[in-house]
N, C-alpha and C positions, 0 to 999 in steps of 0.2 A: 279847428277847421270845419267846414261844412260837411254835410253827408256825401256830397259829390265825390270828395277825395277818397273816401272809403270805398264807394262804388267803383271808382277808377281802379284802384288797386286790386279789387276783387275781380274785375273783368279783364284786366291786362293779361295779354298772352303773346306768344311768339307769332310770327307771320305764318309759320307752318300750321300752328294750332288753328289760326283764324281760317285758313284755307281748307283744312281737313274735311269739313262737312260737304264741300262741293261734290256733286255727283255728275255722272254722265248725262248729257241732254239739258243741262241747266244753262242759264244765261247770266253773265257777270257783266256789270257796268262799270267802266273805268272813267274817272274824271279826266279832264283834259289839261293839256299844256304842262305847266310845271308842277301842278298839283298831283300828278300821277305818283302814287306811293310806291317808289322803286323797290324797297324791300319786300313789300307785299306782291309786287308784280314778278319779282324773282321766284317767290314761293309759288305763285300761281303758275308760272311757266314750268316748274318742276312737277307740280300736281297734275296739270292736264296731260302730261305724258302718260299717265296711268289711266286716263278716262277716254271716253269717246264722245264726239259731237258736242263739246262745250262752246257755247257762243260767247264771244267777248264783243260787247258793244262799246265803242270808244269814240270820244269826240276828237281828240287829236293828241298823239303821243309824241313826246319829245325824248329822244334818246334811242337806245337800242331795244328792240322788242323780239326776243327769241320766239315769241309765240307764233310769229309768221315764218320762221326759219324752215329749213329743209327737214323733213321728217315729221313734221306736225300735221300733215294732212290726215283727216279722220279724227284726230284728237281734238282740234280747235278750228273754229270758223270765226273770223273777225269782220265785224261790221264797223267800218270807220267812217265817220261823218266828214272828216277831212283827210285827204291822202297826204300824210307827211312822209319824210324820207324812209323811216323805218318800215313802212308797209308798201311803198311804191313799187318795188319789184314783184310782190305778191299780186298786185292789182294788175300790173302790166302782163304778167304771165297768166292771169285769169285763175290764180291759185286760191288762196285761202279766203278771199273776201266773199262773203255771202250775200245773198239778195237781201233787201230791206226786210226788217222785221215785220211780221204780220200780226 
């Protein structure tokens, strides 16, 4: 096989390992719709609980996103280009949705 397969196996890691370098104040972009990596999103939701002011920029999430749940204020801000069901309550309450990126 080609060199790419060796690179793949060398770089492969768990979702938790991939999220570990995330620090307070950083911005994360999530792809939209059905391409949101759910396992990685779960690890991200656990990681941001230990951080402050992490901004998540997303197109449109499908499913349940605990990042906008109760108790996440101060840990995460979500900029959502489309208001899907999982972030609608946070938007209505003026909660976790931040101002547009500058």
